[in-house]
C-alpha positions as protocol buffer text, in pm:
chain_id: "A"
residue {
  index: 1
  type: MET
  ca { x: 11810 y: 10325 z: 7635 }
}
residue {
  index: 2
  type: LYS
  ca { x: 11473 y: 10454 z: 7466 }
}
residue {
  index: 3
  type: ARG
  ca { x: 11277 y: 10152 z: 7335 }
}
residue {
  index: 4
  type: PHE
  ca { x: 10989 y: 10144 z: 7089 }
}
residue {
  index: 5
  type: ALA
  ca { x: 10672 y: 9936 z: 7061 }
}
residue {
  index: 6
  type: GLU
  ca { x: 10460 y: 9955 z: 6743 }
}
residue {
  index: 7
  type: ALA
  ca { x: 10161 y: 9829 z: 6932 }
}
residue {
  index: 8
  type: CYS
  ca { x: 10196 y: 10151 z: 7163 }
}
residue {
  index: 9
  type: ASP
  ca { x: 10167 y: 10372 z: 6869 }
}
residue {
  index: 10
  type: ARG
  ca { x: 9881 y: 10156 z: 6709 }
}
residue {
  index: 11
  type: ASN
  ca { x: 9650 y: 10158 z: 7004 }
}
residue {
  index: 12
  type: GLN
  ca { x: 9738 y: 10491 z: 7201 }
}
residue {
  index: 13
  type: THR
  ca { x: 9459 y: 10704 z: 7003 }
}
residue {
  index: 14
  type: PRO
  ca { x: 9182 y: 10458 z: 7058 }
}
residue {
  index: 15
  type: ILE
  ca { x: 9270 y: 10409 z: 7432 }
}
residue {
  index: 16
  type: LEU
  ca { x: 9304 y: 10810 z: 7474 }
}
residue {
  index: 17
  type: GLU
  ca { x: 8941 y: 10831 z: 7335 }
}
residue {
  index: 18
  type: VAL
  ca { x: 8807 y: 10592 z: 7586 }
}
residue {
  index: 19
  type: LEU
  ca { x: 9016 y: 10775 z: 7909 }
}
residue {
  index: 20
  type: LYS
  ca { x: 8897 y: 11087 z: 7818 }
}
residue {
  index: 21
  type: GLU
  ca { x: 8555 y: 10967 z: 7921 }
}
residue {
  index: 22
  type: ILE
  ca { x: 8657 y: 10801 z: 8228 }
}
residue {
  index: 23
  type: LEU
  ca { x: 8958 y: 10983 z: 8387 }
}
residue {
  index: 24
  type: PRO
  ca { x: 8884 y: 11239 z: 8651 }
}
residue {
  index: 25
  type: ASP
  ca { x: 8916 y: 11599 z: 8608 }
}
residue {
  index: 26
  type: THR
  ca { x: 9203 y: 11640 z: 8853 }
}
residue {
  index: 27
  type: GLY
  ca { x: 9427 y: 11426 z: 9033 }
}
residue {
  index: 28
  type: LYS
  ca { x: 9697 y: 11149 z: 9013 }
}
residue {
  index: 29
  type: VAL
  ca { x: 9699 y: 10879 z: 8759 }
}
residue {
  index: 30
  type: LEU
  ca { x: 9937 y: 10554 z: 8835 }
}
residue {
  index: 31
  type: GLU
  ca { x: 10027 y: 10373 z: 8510 }
}
residue {
  index: 32
  type: ILE
  ca { x: 10114 y: 10031 z: 8605 }
}
residue {
  index: 33
  type: GLY
  ca { x: 10336 y: 9829 z: 8341 }
}
residue {
  index: 34
  type: SER
  ca { x: 10440 y: 10158 z: 8149 }
}
residue {
  index: 35
  type: GLY
  ca { x: 10662 y: 9944 z: 7929 }
}
residue {
  index: 36
  type: THR
  ca { x: 10887 y: 10133 z: 7692 }
}
residue {
  index: 37
  type: GLY
  ca { x: 10714 y: 10479 z: 7818 }
}
residue {
  index: 38
  type: GLN
  ca { x: 10560 y: 10553 z: 7505 }
}
residue {
  index: 39
  type: HIS
  ca { x: 10212 y: 10572 z: 7662 }
}
residue {
  index: 40
  type: ALA
  ca { x: 10316 y: 10774 z: 7977 }
}
residue {
  index: 41
  type: ALA
  ca { x: 10468 y: 11046 z: 7739 }
}
residue {
  index: 42
  type: TYR
  ca { x: 10141 y: 11058 z: 7510 }
}
residue {
  index: 43
  type: PHE
  ca { x: 9880 y: 11044 z: 7789 }
}
residue {
  index: 44
  type: SER
  ca { x: 10052 y: 11278 z: 8018 }
}
residue {
  index: 45
  type: ARG
  ca { x: 10057 y: 11541 z: 7716 }
}
residue {
  index: 46
  type: SER
  ca { x: 9702 y: 11434 z: 7646 }
}
residue {
  index: 47
  type: PHE
  ca { x: 9577 y: 11499 z: 8014 }
}
residue {
  index: 48
  type: SER
  ca { x: 9780 y: 11820 z: 8143 }
}
residue {
  index: 49
  type: HIS
  ca { x: 9528 y: 11842 z: 8403 }
}
residue {
  index: 50
  type: LEU
  ca { x: 9651 y: 11516 z: 8566 }
}
residue {
  index: 51
  type: VAL
  ca { x: 9962 y: 11407 z: 8725 }
}
residue {
  index: 52
  type: TRP
  ca { x: 10082 y: 11093 z: 8560 }
}
residue {
  index: 53
  type: GLN
  ca { x: 10304 y: 10850 z: 8744 }
}
residue {
  index: 54
  type: PRO
  ca { x: 10461 y: 10587 z: 8515 }
}
residue {
  index: 55
  type: SER
  ca { x: 10592 y: 10283 z: 8691 }
}
residue {
  index: 56
  type: ASP
  ca { x: 10741 y: 9920 z: 8608 }
}
residue {
  index: 57
  type: LEU
  ca { x: 11010 y: 9673 z: 8685 }
}
residue {
  index: 58
  type: ALA
  ca { x: 11345 y: 9837 z: 8737 }
}
residue {
  index: 59
  type: GLU
  ca { x: 11481 y: 9740 z: 8402 }
}
residue {
  index: 60
  type: ALA
  ca { x: 11211 y: 9926 z: 8221 }
}
residue {
  index: 61
  type: LEU
  ca { x: 11289 y: 10274 z: 8402 }
}
residue {
  index: 62
  type: PRO
  ca { x: 11558 y: 10381 z: 8191 }
}
residue {
  index: 63
  type: SER
  ca { x: 11352 y: 10363 z: 7858 }
}
residue {
  index: 64
  type: ILE
  ca { x: 11030 y: 10531 z: 8054 }
}
residue {
  index: 65
  type: GLU
  ca { x: 11267 y: 10808 z: 8181 }
}
residue {
  index: 66
  type: ALA
  ca { x: 11423 y: 10864 z: 7818 }
}
residue {
  index: 67
  type: TRP
  ca { x: 11053 y: 10906 z: 7688 }
}
residue {
  index: 68
  type: ARG
  ca { x: 10978 y: 11148 z: 7982 }
}
residue {
  index: 69
  type: GLU
  ca { x: 11279 y: 11348 z: 7901 }
}
residue {
  index: 70
  type: GLU
  ca { x: 11190 y: 11395 z: 7549 }
}
residue {
  index: 71
  type: SER
  ca { x: 10832 y: 11463 z: 7636 }
}
residue {
  index: 72
  type: CYS
  ca { x: 10919 y: 11774 z: 7841 }
}
residue {
  index: 73
  type: ALA
  ca { x: 10563 y: 11724 z: 7995 }
}
residue {
  index: 74
  type: PRO
  ca { x: 10565 y: 11902 z: 8356 }
}
residue {
  index: 75
  type: ASN
  ca { x: 10300 y: 11664 z: 8476 }
}
residue {
  index: 76
  type: LEU
  ca { x: 10483 y: 11352 z: 8403 }
}
residue {
  index: 77
  type: GLY
  ca { x: 10644 y: 11226 z: 8719 }
}
residue {
  index: 78
  type: PRO
  ca { x: 10982 y: 11021 z: 8711 }
}
residue {
  index: 79
  type: PRO
  ca { x: 10925 y: 10660 z: 8699 }
}
residue {
  index: 80
  type: ILE
  ca { x: 10891 y: 10425 z: 9016 }
}
residue {
  index: 81
  type: VAL
  ca { x: 10950 y: 10053 z: 9052 }
}
residue {
  index: 82
  type: ILE
  ca { x: 10640 y: 9843 z: 9110 }
}
residue {
  index: 83
  type: ASP
  ca { x: 10673 y: 9477 z: 9113 }
}
residue {
  index: 84
  type: LEU
  ca { x: 10363 y: 9299 z: 9130 }
}
residue {
  index: 85
  type: LEU
  ca { x: 10518 y: 8993 z: 9294 }
}
residue {
  index: 86
  type: GLY
  ca { x: 10709 y: 9210 z: 9534 }
}
residue {
  index: 87
  type: ASP
  ca { x: 10681 y: 9496 z: 9810 }
}
residue {
  index: 88
  type: ASN
  ca { x: 10491 y: 9794 z: 9701 }
}
residue {
  index: 89
  type: GLU
  ca { x: 10401 y: 9908 z: 10043 }
}
residue {
  index: 90
  type: ASP
  ca { x: 10481 y: 10279 z: 10021 }
}
residue {
  index: 91
  type: LEU
  ca { x: 10279 y: 10379 z: 9740 }
}
residue {
  index: 92
  type: SER
  ca { x: 10088 y: 10720 z: 9743 }
}
residue {
  index: 93
  type: ARG
  ca { x: 9703 y: 10747 z: 9707 }
}
residue {
  index: 94
  type: VAL
  ca { x: 9577 y: 10811 z: 9343 }
}
residue {
  index: 95
  type: ASP
  ca { x: 9270 y: 10889 z: 9158 }
}
residue {
  index: 96
  type: ALA
  ca { x: 9309 y: 10637 z: 8874 }
}
residue {
  index: 97
  type: ILE
  ca { x: 9524 y: 10343 z: 8788 }
}
residue {
  index: 98
  type: VAL
  ca { x: 9564 y: 10260 z: 8417 }
}
residue {
  index: 99
  type: CYS
  ca { x: 9696 y: 9928 z: 8322 }
}
residue {
  index: 100
  type: ILE
  ca { x: 9758 y: 9850 z: 7940 }
}
residue {
  index: 101
  type: ASN
  ca { x: 9858 y: 9524 z: 7802 }
}
residue {
  index: 102
  type: VAL
  ca { x: 9986 y: 9377 z: 8164 }
}
residue {
  index: 103
  type: ILE
  ca { x: 9750 y: 9116 z: 8291 }
}
residue {
  index: 104
  type: HIS
  ca { x: 9795 y: 8869 z: 8000 }
}
residue {
  index: 105
  type: ILE
  ca { x: 10205 y: 8897 z: 8027 }
}
residue {
  index: 106
  type: VAL
  ca { x: 10224 y: 8860 z: 8419 }
}
residue {
  index: 107
  type: ALA
  ca { x: 10153 y: 8561 z: 8644 }
}
residue {
  index: 108
  type: TRP
  ca { x: 9787 y: 8507 z: 8782 }
}
residue {
  index: 109
  type: ALA
  ca { x: 9926 y: 8593 z: 9137 }
}
residue {
  index: 110
  type: ALA
  ca { x: 10056 y: 8923 z: 9007 }
}
residue {
  index: 111
  type: VAL
  ca { x: 9686 y: 9006 z: 8850 }
}
residue {
  index: 112
  type: GLU
  ca { x: 9560 y: 8928 z: 9213 }
}
residue {
  index: 113
  type: ARG
  ca { x: 9830 y: 9128 z: 9353 }
}
residue {
  index: 114
  type: LEU
  ca { x: 9733 y: 9403 z: 9136 }
}
residue {
  index: 115
  type: PHE
  ca { x: 9386 y: 9429 z: 9246 }
}
residue {
  index: 116
  type: ASN
  ca { x: 9531 y: 9437 z: 9628 }
}
residue {
  index: 117
  type: ILE
  ca { x: 9746 y: 9743 z: 9522 }
}
residue {
  index: 118
  type: ALA
  ca { x: 9430 y: 9903 z: 9338 }
}
residue {
  index: 119
  type: ALA
  ca { x: 9195 y: 9842 z: 9650 }
}
residue {
  index: 120
  type: ASN
  ca { x: 9456 y: 10005 z: 9876 }
}
residue {
  index: 121
  type: VAL
  ca { x: 9596 y: 10313 z: 9699 }
}
residue {
  index: 122
  type: LEU
  ca { x: 9267 y: 10408 z: 9490 }
}
residue {
  index: 123
  type: ASN
  ca { x: 9085 y: 10709 z: 9635 }
}
residue {
  index: 124
  type: PRO
  ca { x: 8705 y: 10670 z: 9674 }
}
residue {
  index: 125
  type: LYS
  ca { x: 8550 y: 10659 z: 9308 }
}
residue {
  index: 126
  type: GLY
  ca { x: 8867 y: 10604 z: 9166 }
}
residue {
  index: 127
  type: ILE
  ca { x: 8911 y: 10435 z: 8818 }
}
residue {
  index: 128
  type: LEU
  ca { x: 9099 y: 10122 z: 8764 }
}
residue {
  index: 129
  type: TYR
  ca { x: 9142 y: 10066 z: 8375 }
}
residue {
  index: 130
  type: PHE
  ca { x: 9273 y: 9765 z: 8189 }
}
residue {
  index: 131
  type: TYR
  ca { x: 9324 y: 9724 z: 7819 }
}
residue {
  index: 132
  type: GLY
  ca { x: 9399 y: 9386 z: 7643 }
}
residue {
  index: 133
  type: PRO
  ca { x: 9250 y: 9076 z: 7517 }
}
residue {
  index: 134
  type: TYR
  ca { x: 9002 y: 8851 z: 7736 }
}
residue {
  index: 135
  type: ARG
  ca { x: 8832 y: 8511 z: 7705 }
}
residue {
  index: 136
  type: TYR
  ca { x: 8438 y: 8535 z: 7733 }
}
residue {
  index: 137
  type: PRO
  ca { x: 8229 y: 8239 z: 7813 }
}
residue {
  index: 138
  type: ASP
  ca { x: 7939 y: 8328 z: 7575 }
}
residue {
  index: 139
  type: ARG
  ca { x: 8186 y: 8378 z: 7281 }
}
residue {
  index: 140
  type: THR
  ca { x: 8443 y: 8198 z: 7074 }
}
residue {
  index: 141
  type: LEU
  ca { x: 8788 y: 8340 z: 7102 }
}
residue {
  index: 142
  type: GLU
  ca { x: 8910 y: 8537 z: 6801 }
}
residue {
  index: 143
  type: PRO
  ca { x: 9162 y: 8326 z: 6583 }
}
residue {
  index: 144
  type: SER
  ca { x: 9431 y: 8597 z: 6641 }
}
residue {
  index: 145
  type: ASN
  ca { x: 9399 y: 8580 z: 7005 }
}
residue {
  index: 146
  type: VAL
  ca { x: 9402 y: 8184 z: 6996 }
}
residue {
  index: 147
  type: ALA
  ca { x: 9739 y: 8244 z: 6815 }
}
residue {
  index: 148
  type: PHE
  ca { x: 9860 y: 8501 z: 7058 }
}
residue {
  index: 149
  type: ASP
  ca { x: 9768 y: 8318 z: 7358 }
}
residue {
  index: 150
  type: ARG
  ca { x: 9957 y: 8033 z: 7214 }
}
residue {
  index: 151
  type: TRP
  ca { x: 10254 y: 8257 z: 7157 }
}
residue {
  index: 152
  type: LEU
  ca { x: 10232 y: 8388 z: 7535 }
}
residue {
  index: 153
  type: LYS
  ca { x: 10237 y: 8083 z: 7684 }
}
residue {
  index: 154
  type: GLU
  ca { x: 10507 y: 7951 z: 7460 }
}
residue {
  index: 155
  type: HIS
  ca { x: 10713 y: 8252 z: 7603 }
}
residue {
  index: 156
  type: ASN
  ca { x: 10615 y: 8182 z: 7947 }
}
residue {
  index: 157
  type: PRO
  ca { x: 10377 y: 7916 z: 8085 }
}
residue {
  index: 158
  type: VAL
  ca { x: 10219 y: 8159 z: 8348 }
}
residue {
  index: 159
  type: SER
  ca { x: 10120 y: 8412 z: 8078 }
}
residue {
  index: 160
  type: GLY
  ca { x: 9815 y: 8393 z: 7857 }
}
residue {
  index: 161
  type: ILE
  ca { x: 9486 y: 8578 z: 7792 }
}
residue {
  index: 162
  type: ARG
  ca { x: 9261 y: 8583 z: 8126 }
}
residue {
  index: 163
  type: ASP
  ca { x: 8896 y: 8460 z: 8158 }
}
residue {
  index: 164
  type: TYR
  ca { x: 8696 y: 8761 z: 8189 }
}
residue {
  index: 165
  type: ALA
  ca { x: 8474 y: 8605 z: 8451 }
}
residue {
  index: 166
  type: ALA
  ca { x: 8784 y: 8554 z: 8673 }
}
residue {
  index: 167
  type: VAL
  ca { x: 8894 y: 8899 z: 8633 }
}
residue {
  index: 168
  type: GLU
  ca { x: 8564 y: 9013 z: 8722 }
}
residue {
  index: 169
  type: SER
  ca { x: 8526 y: 8777 z: 9002 }
}
residue {
  index: 170
  type: LEU
  ca { x: 8851 y: 8930 z: 9148 }
}
residue {
  index: 171
  type: ALA
  ca { x: 8745 y: 9274 z: 9082 }
}
residue {
  index: 172
  type: GLU
  ca { x: 8425 y: 9216 z: 9291 }
}
residue {
  index: 173
  type: SER
  ca { x: 8592 y: 9058 z: 9583 }
}
residue {
  index: 174
  type: ASN
  ca { x: 8820 y: 9355 z: 9616 }
}
residue {
  index: 175
  type: GLY
  ca { x: 8539 y: 9625 z: 9615 }
}
residue {
  index: 176
  type: PHE
  ca { x: 8485 y: 9734 z: 9265 }
}
residue {
  index: 177
  type: THR
  ca { x: 8205 y: 9784 z: 9055 }
}
residue {
  index: 178
  type: LEU
  ca { x: 8234 y: 9735 z: 8658 }
}
residue {
  index: 179
  type: GLY
  ca { x: 8210 y: 10070 z: 8487 }
}
residue {
  index: 180
  type: GLY
  ca { x: 8232 y: 9970 z: 8133 }
}
residue {
  index: 181
  type: ASP
  ca { x: 8351 y: 9706 z: 7877 }
}
residue {
  index: 182
  type: ARG
  ca { x: 8439 y: 9826 z: 7538 }
}
residue {
  index: 183
  type: SER
  ca { x: 8533 y: 9661 z: 7232 }
}
residue {
  index: 184
  type: MET
  ca { x: 8876 y: 9801 z: 7082 }
}
residue {
  index: 185
  type: PRO
  ca { x: 9064 y: 9737 z: 6787 }
}
residue {
  index: 186
  type: SER
  ca { x: 9254 y: 9401 z: 6704 }
}
residue {
  index: 187
  type: ASN
  ca { x: 9016 y: 9217 z: 6938 }
}
residue {
  index: 188
  type: ASN
  ca { x: 9107 y: 9403 z: 7230 }
}
residue {
  index: 189
  type: ARG
  ca { x: 8871 y: 9527 z: 7526 }
}
residue {
  index: 190
  type: SER
  ca { x: 8899 y: 9843 z: 7748 }
}
residue {
  index: 191
  type: ILE
  ca { x: 8746 y: 9751 z: 8087 }
}
residue {
  index: 192
  type: TRP
  ca { x: 8726 y: 9976 z: 8357 }
}
residue {
  index: 193
  type: TRP
  ca { x: 8623 y: 9937 z: 8751 }
}
residue {
  index: 194
  type: VAL
  ca { x: 8503 y: 10199 z: 9003 }
}
residue {
  index: 195
  type: ARG
  ca { x: 8644 y: 10188 z: 9369 }
}
């Protein structure tokens, strides 16, 4: 039941350093696309002053719950189902949303829905944080990301590394202001917006 992803182990510390700078001092964080549950367990221990709410599709919840039980973190809530292409109308208000390695996996319609959800549930001045690879108009896509993009599309034609300009345009149209865009290991980026 408890799954493990090596990438989560590799990227959690660099992501933590960014989140320490941008997450609020109090409140609730919604993690969309918690995957195995490793990040939820790790970050909830690191941010004991915040309530951490993991979420994913129903089939991912047993692994997330196993990591939650093992962590014994009192601020880590039980995982909930969020389907970016489904009905998520009863979500509670939050102060930040963390979304790691999601938007290049899901269909573009799900990315649009994610911003819509964020616009509806984030409190004023709330943070929307994304981690992953992007295409930029003024630079060549790194060879490792060219190969990764090809691999993604072979496994699911609706996935793929997103154009930063398209994502930024979507953010602006949903009322978000860019807070930062930072280079991360393995040709990934930390990008965050403010509601």
